[in-house]
C-alpha positions in Angstrom: 41.5 -5.7 -8.1 42.4 -9.4 -8.1 44.7 -11.5 -5.9 45.8 -14.9 -7.3 43.1 -17.4 -6.4 41.1 -14.9 -4.5 39.1 -11.7 -4.9 39.4 -8.5 -2.9 36.7 -6.0 -2.5 37.4 -2.3 -2.5 34.7 -1.5 0.0 35.5 2.2 0.3 32.3 2.7 -1.8 29.0 1.0 -2.0 26.1 1.7 -4.3 22.3 1.2 -3.8 20.0 1.1 -6.8 16.2 1.3 -7.2 15.1 0.6 -10.8 11.7 1.3 -12.5 8.8 1.2 -11.7 8.7 2.7 -8.3 6.4 5.8 -8.0 8.5 8.5 -9.6 7.2 11.3 -7.3 8.6 9.7 -4.1 12.2 8.9 -3.2 12.8 5.3 -2.3 12.4 4.9 1.5 14.4 1.6 1.2 17.4 3.4 -0.4 17.1 6.5 1.9 16.9 4.5 5.1 19.7 2.0 4.2 22.0 4.8 3.1 21.5 6.7 6.3 22.0 3.6 8.4 25.2 2.6 6.6 26.6 6.1 6.8 26.0 6.0 10.6 27.6 2.6 11.0 30.6 3.2 8.6 31.5 6.9 8.6 34.4 6.2 6.2 32.2 4.3 3.7 30.9 6.3 0.7 27.4 5.2 -0.1 25.7 6.3 -3.3 22.0 5.9 -3.8 20.6 5.9 -7.4 16.9 6.4 -7.6 17.2 5.6 -11.3 13.4 5.1 -11.8 13.1 8.9 -11.6 15.4 9.3 -14.6 13.3 6.9 -16.7 10.1 8.8 -15.7 11.7 12.1 -16.9 12.8 10.4 -20.1 9.5 8.8 -21.2 7.2 11.4 -19.6 5.6 11.4 -16.2 2.0 10.6 -17.3 3.1 7.5 -19.3 5.4 6.4 -16.5 2.7 6.7 -13.9 0.2 4.6 -15.9 2.8 1.8 -16.3 3.9 2.0 -12.7 0.3 1.4 -11.5 -0.1 -1.9 -13.5 2.3 -4.7 -12.5 2.2 -6.7 -15.7 2.7 -3.6 -17.9 5.7 -2.7 -15.8 7.2 -6.2 -16.0 6.9 -6.6 -19.7 9.0 -3.6 -20.7 12.3 -4.8 -19.3 11.3 -8.4 -19.9 11.5 -7.5 -23.6 15.1 -6.5 -23.1 16.0 -9.4 -20.9 14.5 -12.1 -23.1 14.2 -10.7 -26.6 13.7 -14.3 -27.9 10.3 -14.3 -26.0 9.1 -11.0 -27.5 6.1 -12.6 -29.1 4.7 -13.9 -25.8 5.7 -10.8 -23.8 4.0 -8.5 -26.3 0.7 -10.5 -25.9 0.7 -9.7 -22.2 1.6 -6.1 -22.9 -1.2 -5.6 -25.4 -3.8 -7.2 -23.1 -2.8 -5.0 -20.2 -2.6 -1.9 -22.4 -5.9 -2.4 -24.1 -7.8 0.0 -21.8 -5.2 2.8 -21.9 -4.7 4.7 -25.2 -1.6 6.4 -24.1 0.3 3.1 -23.4 -1.3 1.3 -26.3 -0.4 4.0 -28.8 3.2 4.1 -27.5 3.7 0.4 -27.9 6.1 -2.1 -26.3 8.8 -1.7 -29.0 9.0 2.1 -28.5 8.9 1.8 -24.8 11.6 -0.8 -24.7 13.8 1.2 -27.0 13.4 4.3 -24.8 14.2 2.6 -21.5 17.0 0.6 -23.0 18.7 3.8 -24.2 18.5 5.6 -20.9 19.3 2.5 -18.9 22.3 1.5 -20.9 23.6 5.1 -20.8 23.5 5.0 -17.0 25.0 1.5 -16.8 27.9 2.3 -19.2 28.7 5.7 -17.7 29.0 4.4 -14.1 32.3 3.0 -12.9 30.9 -0.1 -11.2 34.4 -1.4 -10.6 34.9 1.4 -8.0 32.2 -0.2 -5.8 32.7 -3.2 -3.6 29.0 -3.9 -3.3 25.9 -3.1 -5.3 22.5 -3.5 -3.6 19.2 -3.6 -5.4 15.9 -3.0 -3.6 13.3 -5.0 -5.5 9.6 -4.6 -4.8 6.4 -5.1 -6.9 6.9 -3.9 -10.5 10.7 -3.9 -10.2 11.6 -7.6 -10.9 12.5 -7.6 -14.6 14.1 -4.1 -14.5 16.3 -5.0 -11.6 17.4 -8.3 -13.3 18.2 -6.4 -16.4 20.5 -4.0 -14.6 22.1 -6.8 -12.6 22.8 -9.0 -15.7 24.2 -6.1 -17.7 26.4 -4.9 -14.8 27.7 -8.3 -13.9 28.6 -9.0 -17.5 31.0 -6.0 -17.4 32.1 -6.4 -13.8 31.9 -10.1 -12.8 33.7 -9.5 -9.5 31.2 -7.0 -8.2 29.2 -8.3 -5.3 25.5 -8.1 -6.0 23.0 -8.1 -3.1 19.2 -8.0 -3.6 16.4 -7.5 -1.1 12.9 -6.1 -0.8 9.4 -7.4 -0.7 9.7 -9.5 -3.9 12.2 -11.8 -2.1 11.0 -13.3 1.1 10.7 -16.9 2.2 9.6 -19.2 -0.7 10.6 -16.6 -3.4 14.3 -17.2 -2.7 14.1 -20.9 -3.6 16.3 -21.8 -6.6 17.1 -18.1 -7.2 20.8 -18.6 -7.4 20.5 -21.4 -10.0 18.4 -19.3 -12.4 20.1 -15.9 -11.7 23.7 -16.7 -10.9 24.6 -13.1 -11.2 23.1 -12.6 -7.7 25.6 -13.3 -4.8 23.4 -12.6 -1.7 19.8 -12.1 -0.8 18.6 -10.1 2.2 15.6 -11.8 3.8 13.6 -9.2 5.7 14.6 -5.7 6.5 18.1 -4.8 5.5 19.8 -2.6 8.0 21.4 -5.2 10.3 22.1 -8.0 7.6 23.5 -5.5 5.1 25.8 -3.8 7.6 27.2 -7.1 8.8 27.7 -8.2 5.3 29.6 -5.0 4.5 31.8 -5.6 7.6 32.6 -9.1 6.6 33.3 -8.1 3.0 35.8 -5.6 4.3 37.7 -8.3 6.2 37.4 -11.1 3.7 38.9 -11.7 0.3 36.3 -14.2 -1.0 32.7 -15.0 -0.5 33.7 -18.4 0.8 35.4 -16.9 3.8 32.2 -15.1 4.9 30.5 -17.0 7.8 26.7 -17.4 7.9 25.0 -14.0 8.5 21.5 -13.9 10.1 19.1 -12.5 7.5 21.4 -13.2 4.6 20.9 -16.0 2.0 24.0 -16.9 0.1 24.6 -19.4 -2.7 26.5 -21.6 -0.1 23.6 -21.4 2.4 21.0 -22.1 -0.3 23.0 -25.1 -1.6 23.3 -26.5 1.9 19.6 -25.8 2.6 20.4 -23.7 5.7 17.2 -22.2 7.1 17.1 -18.4 7.0 15.7 -16.3 9.8 15.1 -12.6 10.2 17.7 -10.3 11.6 15.8 -7.1 12.4 16.2 -4.3 14.8 14.5 -4.8 18.2 13.1 -1.3 18.0 13.2 1.6 15.5 14.6 4.3 17.8 18.2 3.8 16.5 17.1 4.5 12.9 18.4 7.8 11.5 16.2 9.9 9.2 16.2 8.8 5.6 18.8 10.4 3.3 17.2 11.5 0.1 20.0 13.8 -1.1 20.7 11.7 -4.2 17.1 11.8 -5.3 16.9 15.6 -5.0 20.3 16.0 -6.6 19.0 14.1 -9.7 15.8 16.1 -9.7 17.8 19.4 -9.8 19.4 18.3 -13.2 16.0 18.3 -14.9 14.8 21.2 -17.0 12.4 23.6 -15.4 9.3 22.1 -17.2 10.2 18.7 -15.7 10.6 20.0 -12.2 8.0 19.1 -9.5 7.7 19.0 -5.7 8.1 15.3 -4.6 6.2 13.5 -1.8 8.6 12.4 0.9 8.5 8.8 1.9 8.3 8.3 5.7 7.6 5.5 8.1 6.2 5.3 11.6 6.2 1.6 12.0 7.1 -1.8 10.4 5.0 -4.8 10.3 1.3 -5.1 11.1 -0.1 -5.4 14.6 -3.3 -7.0 13.2 -1.1 -9.8 11.9 -0.2 -10.8 15.5 -2.1 -13.9 16.7 -5.8 -13.0 17.2 -7.2 -15.4 19.8 -9.1 -18.2 18.3 -8.6 -17.0 14.7 -7.3 -19.7 12.3 -4.5 -17.4 11.0 -3.2 -14.0 11.9 -3.9 -10.9 9.8 -6.0 -10.5 6.7 -6.5 -13.7 4.7 -5.4 -12.1 1.4 -2.4 -10.2 2.6 1.3 -11.0 2.1 2.6 -7.5 2.6 4.4 -8.4 5.9 6.4 -11.4 5.1 9.6 -9.5 5.5 9.0 -8.6 9.2 8.5 -10.5 12.4 6.1 -8.7 14.7 5.3 -5.1 14.9 7.4 -2.1 16.0 6.8 1.6 15.9 8.8 4.8 16.5 8.0 7.1 19.3 5.8 10.1 18.6 8.7 12.6 19.2 11.0 10.7 16.8 8.3 10.8 14.1 7.5 14.5 14.6 11.2 15.4 14.5 11.8 13.4 11.4 8.9 14.9 9.4 9.9 18.4 10.6 13.5 17.9 9.7 12.9 16.2 6.3 10.4 18.8 5.1 12.7 21.6 6.2 15.7 20.1 4.6 14.1 19.3 1.2 11.7 22.2 1.2 8.6 20.2 0.4 5.4 19.7 2.5 4.0 16.5 1.1 4.8 13.2 2.9 3.4 9.6 2.6 3.7 7.2 5.5 4.7 3.9 4.0 3.4 1.9 7.0 1.1 -1.0 6.3 -0.8 0.0 9.4 -0.4 2.9 11.7 -0.1 2.4 15.5 -3.3 3.2 17.3 -1.9 4.3 20.6 0.7 6.6 19.3 -1.2 8.0 16.3 -3.1 10.7 18.2 0.1 12.1 19.8 2.0 11.9 16.5 -0.6 13.9 14.5 -1.3 16.3 17.3 2.4 17.1 17.4 2.6 17.4 13.6 -0.4 19.8 13.8 1.5 22.1 16.1 4.6 22.5 13.9 3.0 25.4 12.0 3.5 23.7 8.6 0.7 23.2 6.0 1.4 19.5 5.4 -0.2 17.3 2.8 0.0 13.8 4.2 -1.1 10.3 3.2 -1.5 7.2 5.5 -3.0 3.7 5.6 -5.3 3.0 8.5 -7.8 0.5 9.8 -11.5 1.0 9.6 -11.6 0.9 13.4 -9.5 4.1 13.7 -11.4 6.3 16.2 -12.8 9.5 15.1 -10.7 11.6 17.5 -7.6 10.3 15.7 -9.1 11.1 12.3 -9.7 14.6 13.6 -6.1 14.9 14.8 -4.9 13.6 11.4 -7.1 16.2 9.5 -5.7 19.0 11.6 -2.1 17.8 11.0 -2.7 17.9 7.2 -3.7 14.3 6.3 -5.4 14.9 2.9 -5.7 11.2 1.8 -6.1 7.9 3.5 -6.3 4.3 2.3 -8.6 2.4 4.8 -8.6 -1.4 5.0 -12.2 -1.5 4.1 -12.0 -4.3 1.4 -15.7 -5.3 1.7 -19.2 -3.9 2.6 -20.5 -7.3 3.6 -19.9 -8.5 7.2 -20.1 -12.1 6.0 -17.3 -11.5 3.6 -15.3 -9.4 6.0 -15.3 -12.5 8.3 -13.9 -14.6 5.5 -11.3 -12.0 4.9 -10.4 -12.1 8.6 -10.6 -8.3 8.7 -12.0 -8.1 12.2 -14.4 -5.4 11.2 -18.0 -5.0 10.1 -19.9 -3.3 7.4 -21.3 -0.7 9.8 -17.8 0.2 10.9 -16.7 0.6 7.3 -19.6 2.9 6.5 -19.0 4.9 9.7 -15.3 5.7 8.8 -16.3 6.5 5.2 -18.8 9.0 6.6 -16.3 10.6 8.9 -13.8 11.0 6.1 -16.5 12.6 4.0 -17.2 15.1 6.8 -13.6 15.8 7.5 -12.8 16.3 3.8 -10.2 13.5 3.9 -10.0 11.7 0.5 -10.7 8.0 1.0 -9.0 5.9 -1.7 -9.9 2.5 -0.3 -10.6 -0.7 -2.1 -13.5 -3.2 -2.5 -12.2 -6.7 -3.2 -14.1 -8.7 -5.7 -13.7 -12.4 -6.6 -12.4 -13.5 -3.2 -12.3 -17.4 -3.3 -15.1 -18.9 -1.3 -17.3 -15.8 -1.5 -20.9 -16.6 -2.5 -24.2 -15.1 -3.6 -25.1 -14.2 0.0 -21.9 -12.0 0.2 -22.8 -10.4 -3.1 -26.4 -9.7 -2.1 -25.3 -8.2 1.2 -22.8 -6.0 -0.6 -25.4 -4.8 -3.1 -27.8 -4.0 -0.3 -25.2 -2.1 1.7 -23.9 -0.2 -1.3 -27.3 1.6 -1.3 -26.3 3.2 2.0 -22.8 4.1 0.9 -23.8 6.2 -2.1 -23.5 9.6 -0.2 -19.7 8.9 0.4 -16.7 8.8 -1.9 -16.8 5.7 -4.0 -14.5 2.7 -3.3 -12.3 1.3 -6.1 -13.1 -2.3 -6.9 -10.1 -4.5 -7.3 -9.9 -8.1 -8.3 -8.5 -10.5 -5.7 -5.0 -11.8 -6.6 -3.2 -14.6 -4.8 -0.1 -13.5 -3.0 2.7 -15.9 -2.2 2.8 -16.6 1.5 -0.6 -15.2 2.3 -3.0 -17.2 4.5 -5.1 -18.1 1.4 -1.9 -19.4 -0.3 -0.8 -21.3 2.8 -4.2 -23.0 3.3 -5.9 -23.0 -0.1 -8.3 -25.8 0.6 -10.0 -23.8 3.3 -11.0 -21.3 0.6 -12.1 -23.8 -2.0 -8.9 -23.6 -4.0 -7.8 -26.9 -5.6 -4.3 -25.9 -6.7 -1.9 -23.0 -6.6 0.9 -22.1 -9.0 2.8 -19.2 -10.5 0.7 -16.7 -12.4 0.7 -17.7 -16.1 1.9 -14.2 -17.1 5.3 -15.2 -15.6 5.3 -18.1 -18.1 5.1 -15.5 -20.9 7.7 -13.2 -19.4 10.4 -15.8 -18.3 11.9 -18.8 -20.0 10.6 -22.2 -19.0 13.6 -23.0 -16.8 13.1 -19.9 -14.8 9.3 -20.1 -14.6 9.4 -23.8 -13.4 12.2 -23.3 -10.9 11.0 -20.2 -8.9 8.1 -19.2 -6.7 7.0 -15.8 -7.8 5.2 -13.2 -5.6 2.0 -13.2 -7.7 0.4 -16.6 -7.7 -2.6 -18.1 -9.6 -5.0 -20.8 -8.6 -7.6 -23.3 -9.8 -10.9 -23.2 -8.1 -14.1 -21.1 -8.3 -12.7 -18.2 -10.3 -15.3 -18.6 -13.1 -18.1 -18.5 -10.6 -16.6 -15.4 -8.9 -16.4 -13.5 -12.1 -20.1 -14.2 -12.8 -21.6 -13.4 -9.4 -19.7 -10.2 -8.8 -20.7 -8.5 -12.1 -23.7 -6.7 -10.5 -21.4 -5.2 -7.9 -19.0 -3.9 -10.6 -21.9 -2.4 -12.4 -23.2 -0.7 -9.2 -19.8 0.6 -8.2 -19.4 2.2 -11.7 -22.8 3.8 -11.3 -21.9 5.0 -7.8 -18.7 6.7 -9.2 -20.7 8.4 -11.9 -23.5 9.5 -9.6 -21.1 10.8 -7.0 -19.3 12.9 -9.6 -22.6 14.3 -11.0 -24.0 15.2 -7.6 -20.7 17.0 -6.6 -20.5 18.9 -9.8 -20.8 22.7 -9.6 -19.3 25.6 -7.7 -21.0 25.0 -4.4 -19.7 21.7 -2.9 -22.2 20.4 -0.3 -22.4 16.9 1.0 -24.8 14.5 -0.8 -26.5 13.7 2.5 -26.2 16.5 5.1 -28.0 18.1 7.9 -28.3 21.5 9.5 -29.1 21.7 13.2 -31.7 24.1 14.5 -31.1 23.3 18.2 -34.5 21.7 18.8 -35.0 20.5 15.2 -32.9 19.1 12.4 -33.2 19.5 8.6 -31.7 16.7 6.5 -31.0 17.4 2.9 -30.7 14.5 0.4 -29.3 15.3 -3.1 -30.7 13.2 -5.9 -29.8 12.5 -9.5 -32.3 13.8 -12.0 -34.4 15.8 -9.6 -34.2 18.3 -6.8 -33.0 17.4 -3.3 -35.4 15.9 -0.8 -35.6 17.3 2.7 -36.6 15.9 6.0 -37.3 17.6 9.3 -36.7 15.9 12.7 -38.0 17.6 15.8 -37.3 17.1 19.5 -36.6 13.5 20.5 -36.3 12.4 16.8 -33.5 15.0 16.4 -31.8 13.8 19.6 -31.9 10.2 18.6 -30.5 10.9 15.1 -27.6 12.9 16.6 -26.9 10.3 19.2 -26.5 7.7 16.3 -23.8 9.8 14.6 -21.6 7.0 16.0 -23.1 3.5 15.5 -25.1 2.5 18.5 -26.9 -0.7 19.6 -30.6 -0.5 20.2 -29.9 -1.4 23.8 -27.7 1.7 24.1 -30.3 3.9 22.4 -33.0 2.8 24.7 -30.8 3.3 27.8 -29.9 6.8 26.6 -33.6 7.7 26.2 -35.3 6.0 29.2 -38.4 8.1 29.0 -39.3 6.9 25.5 -40.9 3.6 24.9 -39.2 1.0 22.7 -42.3 0.7 20.5 -41.9 4.4 19.7 -38.1 4.4 19.1 -37.9 1.3 16.9 -40.5 2.4 14.3 -38.6 5.7 14.0 -35.3 3.9 13.5 -36.9 1.7 10.9 -38.3 4.6 9.0 -34.9 6.3 8.9 -33.4 3.1 7.5 -36.1 2.8 4.9 -35.4 6.4 3.7 -31.6 5.6 3.6 -30.9 8.2 6.2 -29.6 5.6 8.7 -28.0 2.2 8.3 -28.8 -0.8 10.5 -26.8 -4.0 11.0 -27.5 -6.6 13.7 -29.5 -4.2 15.9 -26.9 -1.4 15.5 -27.8 1.9 14.0 -25.7 4.6 12.2 -27.0 8.0 11.1 -25.6 8.7 7.6 -26.0 12.5 7.2 -23.1 14.7 8.0 -23.3 18.2 9.4 -22.9 21.1 7.0 -20.9 22.8 9.6 -18.0 21.2 11.5 -19.1 18.9 14.3 -17.3 21.1 17.0 -19.8 23.9 16.3 -22.9 22.1 15.2 -24.4 21.3 18.6 -23.3 17.8 19.3 -20.1 16.0 20.2 -18.3 12.8 19.1 -16.3 12.5 22.3 -18.4 9.6 23.8 -17.4 6.4 22.1 -19.7 4.0 20.3 -20.5 0.8 22.3 -18.6 -2.2 21.3 
């Protein structure tokens, strides 16, 4: 509807869209939370949420979709081929390089994939009456850039008066620079979390007849603000207590339209907190948070929901949608509230299957509460098994702490899907040698996944590259293949590249890659068979201890510890300093205790770091009935 010289916006309806390549098995928490909040603020506003990525997954097949969604450059090439067909030759080179290790993607080919997603995408675009909406919002996170831009461009061509708003982790700070010049189809960008900025924009759009009449809105970047170089701040909720539970009705309604063979039980996306408490200033540290991380650019500070709010939300969501799997999307769980949250979830009488991201310093009693509540899988911020390297990463943790939580997860049967970062700029041979040495002690536990360091826009490494031996930073060259030169040269993209010691890093970390591959193979071989017993375990005989060590290519070796030796080994189930061990056993001379500890380390039954000792074997029976307790805390 047009008025001479002005535009009016029929804001009785608003649409929110999430395009490929989000994880298909989870509803978008961005869409679900924004829809619920807008519904609460504007009861007369009809808000539709299209989790369109789910439809694409159903169309091309879940296996193929999942492989693509897990590889950023594969994901970005598919819609790039539709956005910029004149660049197909360059885009296809990136696709082929990224698909080389996966026969399913390689055999499908870019041309076939692009044809399939174009057909289903255009059907959705052409069958939707976009003119009925006053605003279309797009949540754009990693792997969603080109797909979102394709949708925005196609929709805007047909409905030029439709207000387009984008937000999400792909657009924060530097990444919004020159955006409106290269993608004029975009009208507004949300900087940071979206509830308050988007609701205020909706309110102004209802009262205004043109974008020019809208005053500056905190948290919103407009073409006008960008042209005038107005600084943009966050506009976020002071606390999360006013957030309603996410609304995933649209996702489940779409899932119901699929044929029975395409049906599945989704994992609900949930959140306890926003931001990262480790990113808060840490005393004398040069920078807050982990050096490589840029996951928290869209938040200022750290906030968390109350335990009762979280427990109620998970209970209500799983009851409403009749599914028991949930993934907490937090970058870092709150330590103080976590035990109460998981203790409460454990009392609901539901057999949950939960996922969460945690720090390596998470106490064992919280891990136990998580396990009882149904936490099946965790990603721990391990990142390295070298304390030297952990210091460079600014993790605030040590190798012995990482090994300890890996051991606890193994015992509690919590799947640990954590990463080992290779090629970090400034790492050296000493870091590699320490990693190789410590990997020998990690072999009884679930292997880590090695990942190559990538430079994130806005991360501490990006902000202070010279401190890490980096000579220059720039957009990743894959963007130069995907986007035309005027786009590539005008924008700052979320994935950056650098000039520095990358060649050296690739060379020195090769032995670690080889050892991790062998670790993965050996772990699988030693856990093959009907009877699953730990690779390194013990059985307690009250006044003696029998340790069993499974070995590749031969039978297990066994060790018997009697009397005080048993007591010391059990005492070091949490890492202990030598001083603490001596104090706990005052009747035993140091010259008797130290040789025993060294012998245990030589046999790979214990780990030692800077005078601290950690027993590595885990009990065959649960700790609560095996004759010892974890209640006393390790010394710090």
